[in-house]
C-alpha positions, 0 to 999 in steps of 0.5 A: 394285228395293227389298228388302222387309222383314217388313212386306211380308208382311202377308196383308190387303195381298193380298186379291184379291176377284172378283165372279161373277154367279150368276143362279140365286141372283139376284145376285153372290157374291164369291170370294177367293184362298186363303192358303197355309195355306188351300190346304194345308188344302184339299189335305190334305182331298183327300189326307192321305197315307193316303187320297184323298177326292174326296167333295164336292170342288167345295164344299170348294174353293168354301167356302174362297173364298166371301167378302164384298166385303172378303174376309171368309170367309162361313163363317169357321171353320165349313168343314164347315157350308159344305161341307154347304150348298154340297154341296146346291146345284145342280151347275151353280152350284157347278161354275161357282164351282169353276172360277172358284176354280181360276182365281183360285188358279192351279189351272186348266189354263190357269194351269198352262200359263201358269206353265210358259211363264213 
C-alpha cells in the first residue's frame, strides 16, 4: 500500500455529490458530504458547551449540504439566510433532505451501526 503525501489531502478531490428527487419542488437537488470544519460548525450550532439549541435543526444541516452539481454550496457563506429560507419550507421536504444528509455524512442510525460492525 502506498504512503500518501500532503497532496492526497486536497479537499476538492473528495467532493461527493448525490442527487435527490424533490417532486414538491419540481425537480432534483444536490447534496454533498460536509467537510470536517462544516461538521464541527454544525455541531457547535447545536451545542456550544453552554446550551443546546435544537431550533431549526433540520434546516441547519440541509443548508450545509445543499450544493450544485459541482459541489459548490448554494448559500455559500450565508448560512443564516439559508436556514431561514429552508426553515420556512414544508417539513416533509426538509425532513427527507435532512435524513439524506445524515445518511451521506455518516450520521444516520444505520451508518453508526455499520461503523460499529466494522
